[in-house]
N, C-alpha and C positions, 0 to 999 in steps of 0.2 A: 252653900254647895248648891242647894237646889238651884239658886239663880243662875249659877254656871251652869246647870247642865239645860236650862231653859234657852239661855244665852247662845251656848250650841248647836241647839236643835234648830233657834232661829236663824242662825247663819248657814246651817245645811241647807235649812230650807229657801232661803234666799238664793244661797248658790245655784240650787237645782233650779228655781224659776228663770235663774239667769240663761242657765245652758238651754232650757226647754225652750226660754224665748229665742234664745239666738237660733236654735235648730229650726224652731216656727218659723224664724222670719227667712232663713237660707230657703228651706226648704219651699217657703210660700211666694215670695219677693223676688228672691234670686234664681235668673233663666240660665242652666247648667252649658246651654248652647254656646255661651257667651265663652266659656273654655275653650271649644273647640278650636278656633285659630292658634292660641296659645299651645294645644295640646299637641299640634301638628308642626308646629316652630319648636318644640323641644325635643320631640323623636326626631326633627331632623337634626337638628346642633349635635345631641349626645349620640345618634347613631348612624345618620348618614341616610337613615331611612324616610321615604316619600309617603308619608300616610294619607289614608284615605277613610273618612268618615262619613259614611252614608246614612246612616241611622243616625235617631236621636239619642242625646245622651241625659238620661233623667234622674232625677232624685227619687230615693224612697225614705218615709220618718218614722213607720211604725210596724211592725214592732220593731225594726232595725232598721238604723240610719246608712243610706247607701249609694251607690249610685250605679249606672249601667250605662252600656255602651252596645246599638245595635249593629251587626253587618262592617266589618273595619276591615281592610285591606293596607298593604304595604308593600313598597318596592323599593329593589336595590336602587343607589345610585345611576347605576349605569343601564338600568334596565327603562324603557320604553314603556309608559302604564298601558299605553292604548292596545298595544301590541303583543303583548306577552302576559302570561298569567303570572300574578303577585307573587311576591316572595313568601309572603305569609298573608293570613286573613283568618277571621272568625267569624261566626254569624251571632253569637252573642255571649256577652263578657258582663262579671257584675263581681264589686266587692262591697260588701256590709259592714258595719262597725256595731259592737255591742255597746246598747246604750247605756248598759246601769255602770261599766268602769267610766264612760263617761262624767259621771257625779264623782268621781274618786281622784278626775284630773289625769286617766290612763286612757289610750287610744289602744282598744282592742279589737284585729278584725277576728270578727265572726265567720265570716264564711268567703270564699275566692270561688267563681265558678266561671268556666271558661267552655261552650258550647259551640261544635263545629269547626275546632280549629284544623285549618291546612297549610303545610310548609311545603315547598319546594327546593331539593337541595339537589346541586347539581356539579358534577363535578368534568372540566374540561378536558381534552385529548393531550393536553400536557399535566393533566394530574392535580389542578387547580381548583378546590372548591369555592363555589358564588358563597359561602357563608364567610370566609377569611378575609374579605373584605368587611365585613360587622363585626367579628371579634377585635381583628384592629383597631378599629375605629370606639369600641366600647372598651379596650385595652387603654389608648391615649385617653379618654374623658371618664376616670374611673372615679370621679367626685359624686357625690349623692346630688339629685336634680331635684330635692324637695322644694329648695327654694325657688327655681326655676318656673317650679308646677303654678305657683300662685295666681290668681288671677292679677292682671293689671290694675284693676281698681280698689286692691286690697293693699297697695303702694307696697315698701319695701316688706320682705321676711322680715323677721322679728329676730333679732339678735340674741341666741341664747345666752352668750356670754355676758350678757349685761340684762340677764332675767326679763328678758322680753316673754319667753314662752313656758310654761309651767308643765304643760303637758310630755306624758313621759309614752312613747308606744311600746306596747308591751305585744310582744309575737307572739301571740298562742289564738292560732286560728282553728276555730271549731270543726270548718270542713271545709277542704280543697276538694275540688270537683272539674275534671277535665274529661268532656263527654263527646262521643263520637268523632276523634280527632282523625285527621288522615298526615302523614308522612311521605312523600313523593322522592326517593332517590334516584335521579339518572347518573351515571358514568359512561362518558361519552368516551373514556378511555377503553376501556373492554365491552362497550356496546349491551350494554346490561342494565335492569330496572329492579328497582324493589320498592314495594310499596309497603307501608303500615296502616293497614284500613281498621275502622271500628276502635281505634283508640280512647281506653277509660282509665282514668287514673282517678283514686279515691284516698284522701287522707283524711286523720280525724285528729283533732287535738293537733295539730302541727305547731311543734313550741323547738326554738334551736337547742335549749337547754336540757330537753329527756327527751326518751325515746318515744316514738308515735306509729300508730300501725298504716301501712300503706298498702294498696291495692292498685293491681293494674293488670289489663288484657288487649289483645290486639288479636287483629290477622296477619298473616304476615305473606305476601307472595312475590316469588323472584323469579323475571322473566330473561330469558337469554339474547335476549334481542330487543332494541328500544322499538320497533316498528310491529309489536305483538299484536296491537290494538286490529293496525289493517293487515295483519296476516291471521288476526284471528285464532293465536294461539293459546293452548292454555297453559299456567304458569307451569314453571318446571318446579319448584315447590313450593306449596300451600300449607301454614302453620297457624294452628289457633295456640296462642301463646299467653298464659297467666301466669303472674306474679304476686306474693303475699310475703311482708316481710312487718318487721320493726324497725324503725329507723333512726338514726341520730344523725341531727346536723352540727356538724363542728363548723359553725360559718367561719370565726374568727381564725381559725388554723387552714382551712379548706380541708377538714377530717369526716368524710360521712361513713359512718356504721351500718350495715343493714345484719340483724341479727334475726336467727329462725327463718330463713332465707327458706322458703319453696318456689320453685319456678318449672313449670310443667306444659310440656308442648304435644301439640296431637298433629303429625304432621303427614303430608300426602305429596308421592313423588307422580311427575308426569307418567303416564303409562304403565302403571305399577297397581294393581289394586291391593285394598286393604290400608291400614294405617297405623304412622311408626311411633311409639309413644316414649319420650321420655320423661324423669322425672329428676331435677336436681336441687337437692336440700345441703343447706351448709348452717353450722352452728353460727359464723361470722363473716361477715364479709365487710373489709376494710378497706374503702378507697381514699388515699392522700393524693387531693387533686394538686394541692402546692407542689408538692414533691413527686408527682404521678406516677405515684408506687399503690399495686392492689396486693392484699391478702385473702387468701380463703381458707378458712380454719373447718377440718372436719366436712369437706366436701363428699357426696355421695350422689351419684349419677345412675339411676335405673334405666334401662331401657328395654322398651318389646322392640323387636325390629321383626320387619314383615317384607319381602322380599323374595321375589323366583329364584335367586343365585343362592339364598338362604335356607332354602327348604319348602316344604308344604305350611308348615305352622310357626307361629312367629316363633323369634329367637330372643329370651331373657337374657341380660347380662346388667350386671353391677360394678360400677368402678368406685372406690375408695380411693379420695386423692387430698392433699395440701397443695395451695398454691400460692407463690409468690412473684410476683413480678415487678420490673423496675422500667417503665414507658421511658422514660427517658434514655435509660441506657438499653432500651430494645430487648431485655432479659428476663426470661422469665424460668424459675422452677417451679416444676410438678414433682413433688416428695410424697413417701408412703402410699406409692401407688400400688394398688390390689385390683385385678380384672378378675370378675369370678363369674361362673356361667353353670349352665348343668352338663353333666356328663363328667363331674370332677376336672373343670379348668378349673385353673389358678394360674394365673400371672402377675408377677411382684415386680415392680422397681423405681426406677425415677426417672427423670429427664430435667437436663439442662437445654435451656432454649434461648437463641440468640439472633437478631437483626429482624424482629419479629414482624416491622412493616415494610421489610425489603423481601429478600430471598432468606426464609428461615432457616436455620439449622439447627441441628441437638444434639446432645451427649447423654450419656447418662449407662444407666444398669438395667439387665432384661433376666429375670428368671423364672421358667414355667415350669410348675410342679409337675411330676409324673402323672401322665394319664393316659389314657387309649386314644390313638386317632381315629380309631376305627369308625365310629360311631358320629364323628364329626364328617369325615370324610364321604357317609352315609347321608347324612343330611344333607350335604351340598351336592350330590349327586356327582362324586369324585371318586365313589371307593373303586379303587383298580381290583381287577381278579387277580389274587395271589395262589403262590401254591401253599402258603400258610395259613391257617386260621388265626394264627397267634402273630402276625405280622404287624406293626405299629400298634399292639397293644401297650407297649410301655415306652412310651416317650418323654423327654425330659430334656432340659437346656437350660443353662444359664453363660451369659456373656456381657462384657461390656460393650457399649453400641454408639454410633454417630451416624449420622445423615443428614439427608434436607428432603424437600419435598418430592425430589426425582428420584432418589436412592437411599438405601440402607444397608448398615453395613456392622457385621457382629465381628468386632476385631479380637477378641480373645473367647471364641464359641468352645462351649463342653458340649458336646452334644453324647444324649444316650441315646440308640436305636436298638430296642431289645437288648439284646446280648452283645451289643456294639457301641464303643465310645469311641468317636470322633471329637478331637481338638483341632483348632486352627483359627482360620477368619471366613465367612462367608458377606459376599456383597449383592444385594441383589436390585433391581431396578422397578419403581412400582409399576410399570408398565408393561414388563416382562422382556424388556428388551435387552436386559444386562445381568451376566452371571460370572461374580467372580469367586472363586475360593482356592483353599488352600490349607487343604485337610489331611492330619494323621490320624491313623487309626489302627487298633489292635486286631480285628476280624470283624467281617463282612459276610454274610453268607446272602450273597444277590439272587441266589434261586428263591430263598423265600418270596423275596417279592415280584417275581415273576411270573407269570402265568403256569396254571400246572400244567403237566406233561398230559397230553391225549391219549390214549389205551394205542391208538394206530402210527402216534409218533414216537411212542416209548419205544416200541417194538422196532422201529427204523432209527433208532437214536445214532447209527451208525453209518447211514445211509448218507451219499454225497459228502457235506462237510460234517466230521464230527460233533454229535449232541446238537446239530444245529435247528434241529425241527422238535425236539424236546420242549420249547419252551410255547409254540404255534399250535394251533388249532390247524382243521384240514382246509378250512376257507381262508386264505393268503389273504391278511391285514398288511395297511403300510407299515411300513419297521420302522419309521421316525417319523415326527411332526414337522411336516417339512416348512410352513408358513410360519410358526415359531423360529425353528432355526435359522430360519432364511434372515430374519432380524434380528438375531441376538448376536450379541458383543460378548464374546465366550474367552476367559480368562480363567483355567482350571488344572490345579494340581492337587493330586491325592496319592498318600504314602500309606499304605496297608501292611500290615503283619501278616495277615492270611487273607485270602479270597477265596470263595466259592463259587463259579459261575460255568450252568450249563451240566454239571454234575463234577467240575474238575476243580483241582483246588491248588492256589496257587501261593505264592509266599513271598516276601519281601519285595512286594507291589508297587512298582512307580509309574505313573500316570499322568500326562500332561497335553492340555488341550488348548487350542485356542480356535476363535472362530469370529469372520467378521468379513462384510461385504457379500453375502452367502456361501460363504466358505468355512467349513471346520476341519481343521488340520488335526490328525493326531501326531504331535509333535515326537512323542514317544511314549514306549508301552516295555516295561521292563520287569521281568520277573524271574525269582527259581520256582522253575518248574520239573516236576518228578525226576527231580536231583540233577537237573540240569537248567536251561536256561531260555526265555522266550522272549523276544523281542519285537516289537512293531513298529512303523511308523505307518501312516496313510493321510488320504483326504477325501471330504466329501462334498461334491460341488452340487449346493441346494437350487441354487438358478438355473442348472441345465436342464433341458428338456431331452430325453430324462433323466433323473439323477444319477450324476456319475461317481464313482467309488472308486478309489487306488487304494492299495494295502499290500506293504512290504513285510511279510512275517522273514522271521529269521530264527529257527530253532537249534541250540545248541547241546548235544551230548545231553537228549532227553531220555529217559530210562523208559524205552516202548515197549516194555510187557508189564511196568506200573500204568505205563498213560492207556492200554489197550483195556488193563482190566479196570480202569477208572471209569471205561467207555462203556462199560458190561461184557466184556468179550473174556470170559473166565472159563477156562484158565485160558492164558494168554498163548497164542500159537508163536511166537517171538520172543526173544531176548536182545538186547542190545540198547547201545546210545545211537538214537537216532539226530542226524544234524539236517537243516535243510534251509532254503531260501528262496525267496521268488519275487517277481513284482507282479502282481494280478492287477487287472479293472475289471469294471462291473456297469451295468446301469440298471435304472429300475427302482423301486423301494419297495419290492414285493419279494419274497423269498423264491418262489418261482423264476420271477425275471433277472433277477442276480445270477441264479445258477445257469439261465439261458445264454447270459452274456458275459459269462466269465471267460476272460481271456489272459496270457501272458504265461511266462516262463515259471519253471520250480522244479530248483537241483536237491536232489535229496543224497544222503548218504545213510548206512549204516554200519557202525564199529561195534566190534568186539562180542558178535552177535554169533545167536544159532537159532536153528528151525528145531524147535522143543516137538518132544514125544515122536521123533522121525529121523532116522539118519541117510541121508540119500548117500552117501559115499558105502554104508551097506548095502543097501538095495541096488547101486550101480556097479559094485563088486560081488558081488552075490550073482548078479545078474551075466556078469560077464564070465565068471567062474561056470555057472551054468552052459554057457554058449562053445565055452573049451573044453566041456567034460569035466572040470573038474568042481570041486566044494571050499567055501570059505573056511576056515577054521579059526579064525581072528576073533577076540573080545571087542565087539562093538560098543563105544557109547552111545547112549538111546536118545540123544540128540542133534543135530548136525551142526558143528560149531562151525563158522565163517569170520576171517578175517574183516570184511571189506565188505559191504552191498551198495551199488551205486544205480541209481536212476536219474534221467534229466525229463521233465514231463514239462509238455507245450500245449495249457489250455486252448481251445480254439472255440466259441462258439460254446460253453459249456460242455464239451469232451475234452477227457484228459488223454494225450496220446502220448505214448515212448515206444523208441525205436532203439533204446540202450540199455536194456534192465541185465545189471550184470552182478552175481554174486561168486566171490572166489571163495572155493572151498580147496583145503589143501589136497592137491592132484587132479581136482574137479574144477570146472566152469563151468556157471550156468549162465546163461544170457538169453535175453528174450526181446519181445515186443507187443505192444498191445495198445488197446483204448478201451475207456470208459464214459458212459455218457451219463451225463449227472441230471439228465432232466428222465430218461427213462429207466434209469441206474443198470439198463443191460452194459456187460462188459466181453470181450473178446483177447485173450491173452496166450500168444504160443512162447514157447520155453523149450530149450534144448538143455542140455548136461554136456561136457564133454569132458573125455581124461587129458589130462596135460602131464608132460614129460616133466616133475620138479622133485627136490630133494626130499620134499614130505609128501612123497603120491600116497596117494590114500592104497592103492595095491597095485601090483606087479601085471600090466596087462599084455598081449602082444601090441606092437607100434603099430599096427593095421586098424586097431579099435583105437586110438587116438583121433581119427579121422572120422568114427562114427558119433554121429550126435543122437542122445536120446532124446526125441521129443515129448512133451507133456503138453496138452492143450486145454485151458481151461476158458469157458464161455458160461452165459447164463443172464442170470439178474440175482440184485443184492438181495433182493427179498424171499430167494428161494431157498433151497436146504445146501448148505455150503459143502455138504457131502457128494452132492451131485455135479461140483463144478468143474473138476479139474479130471483129466482122463487119460491115459497113454496113449499118444498119436501113433497108433501104428501104421496107417498109412503112411505119414511122414518118415518113420522107422524102415520102414520097405522102401521107401524112395529113397533114403538116405545110404542103405546097404545097397541097393541096386546099384546106387553112383558109385560107390565105394568099389564095387566087383565092376563095373563098366572101365574104372580108371585100371584097377588093376589088371583085367586083361590087355589093357593098351599097354599099358610100361610091360608086359612081359612079351608082350608081341614086339615090343621096340626093341626090348633085349634079344631078342630070338633074331631077329633081323640083324642087329647092327654084329651079333657074331658071325654069322654068315658072310656079310660082306666085310668082315674085317681085312680076309685075306685078298680077297677081289680089291681091294682100297690098296693095298699095299702092293701090288703089281699096278696098280693106275700110277701110284705115285710114280712107280721106275719109270714106267711109258712115258707120263706127263710132266713130270716133273713133279719135285716134293713140295707140299703143301696144296696139291688138287685136291687128295684125298680128305683131307681136312675139313676143306669147305663143302664139298659132298656128304658129309657124315653131319654136319651142323645144319643141314638144309633138310636131312632127314628126321632128325632130331627134331627138329621144330614142324613137322608134317606129322610125327608119331603122336606127337606129346600133348 
């Protein structure tokens, strides 16, 4: 046993001396520069690259056995090395072997170092990359090249199948270092350039059979133009990126696993002060190169965003997700998505993506947990002034979704907006130029989201157009966002059970809007309105200068007393069913401009009506009885009931004119004319009441009084006390009575003359012939009447 042990020791010692002697011989007597021509030839044969080795090849013996190369460059086959930048280059490369494993008959790589790597990638106008030729060549020549790398003086490579080599390569690299590398990517198709600078990669105990640690860092700079150097433009995006993980290399099946992945970025945007922070963590990232599949489990992206559009302070957001991608099929799935942030933000869902490398599209599900939008709008400086302090304080939604990089569509939306619930579909363009919706809801109080009423405007809510000033301050502002609407492609439908707007209540509301080429069309608006119906159509010309408006309203049997009370007139002075229609036009983008340029006809009527708390018939009949020395003993109704009231209005540059105001009361007819200036809010109305001989006369009057009008003059301003508006027009009444007396006197004078001439005419007939007297009588009547 002792002899056997000594024999083994002697054999090991002899083997060690042989190996040491061989290494000493190689490093001492063999010139590594003899390998240069062979290396250039092998690289050309295997990849098509033209290799240039400017620096020396050197051996190292102690404490490691290795070889190093200085200053190498490589050109693609179609490149002119004298004129163009090389495809790849490095400043220094070194490979070292551990000495001790050689004594056991193993080759173990101790270290791999690459300094100053420079790689120039470029994609042409057709979208083909300069690296694709290299990949195609390597795919064709996939066999190992270690035999070809042997020097010519060494003879043919040993055949392992015949026992020529007993050395096993143990791929267990103690240290891999890539230092200060640079990758430049020029895209001629999009006129952009991306730089990866300061690229550092460090790996320890790199082994294909078990996980090893890997660290990487680099600086990324993205430019919007290829000639940014000549223009001296800064990068659109500059980012410092660092990565750390444990990596498993599945070289046999092309399956690579990154465990406990951490990716951190600090980015800066051109023209924006401050830094954007992002940190990605994952439990496991699996890349299947052969199947072109990618899977990421337990992903979490934490970001801190700083941008003027996001407020003055940074915005923290966190996104949890799982990812699966099939690059061969150009599809990906994002599952268990959950975006969280401050002020109660929690947005969850899933996404399925397709056509990743072309025109990506997606489908999925989205759910927003209830939250208040008010702090978010305040942060984004988008908080509107609203009448309700609690508006937008309870918002939630859920919907399937689909879209692409240009638009997003919520195909089955359920939206909770405070006390309202809307369902349907909603689509919008990311550039803000598309809005498509078809929504149904239970109720919506739109007044809560409009600006609050100013005190002065509230008192004048009935001026001009009903309720139109209550939502606007004294300083007129633009009514519509002209630039946005002019570019908007709009197609919208809205159905509501109840709608509140400008203090008015609508029910069974149906609205349809379209818009394109700078014109927005109100295709239809239809609503039950105060026990009647309101309908309208219209058009807005946004590219006209100034803006042009057209509106065709139609009222049908609307309860006028209910409407007036809703507008703040309590108690209402009228009762009845109001109907009307018009064709109105105007110009401008403020209320004063619209009122000043308002034009068009408007026909109105009131049926089954009554003037409340006053009886015109009683007043007139009492006045007539007094004139005739009598008293009225009839019991009168407190209101003036009328069958119909009609008026045709003509709007001319903001002034409302009418010359056919008419109210029909049993036995009495009220008529008049007048005008109202919507700008100054001053009006002038002349009306008169006449008795008519009908079966339902209010009272019996002398037939002569049927010809006498009882005039009323109303004038003033809508802002003044209404009790001072109207008065009995004594001058007009006196003129009417005088005219009646003149007519009566003329009539009586004519009768007396006719009586006195009667005998003379008879004598004249006898003398001149029958018929001559009748001609004279007709002539006299014409003169006297």
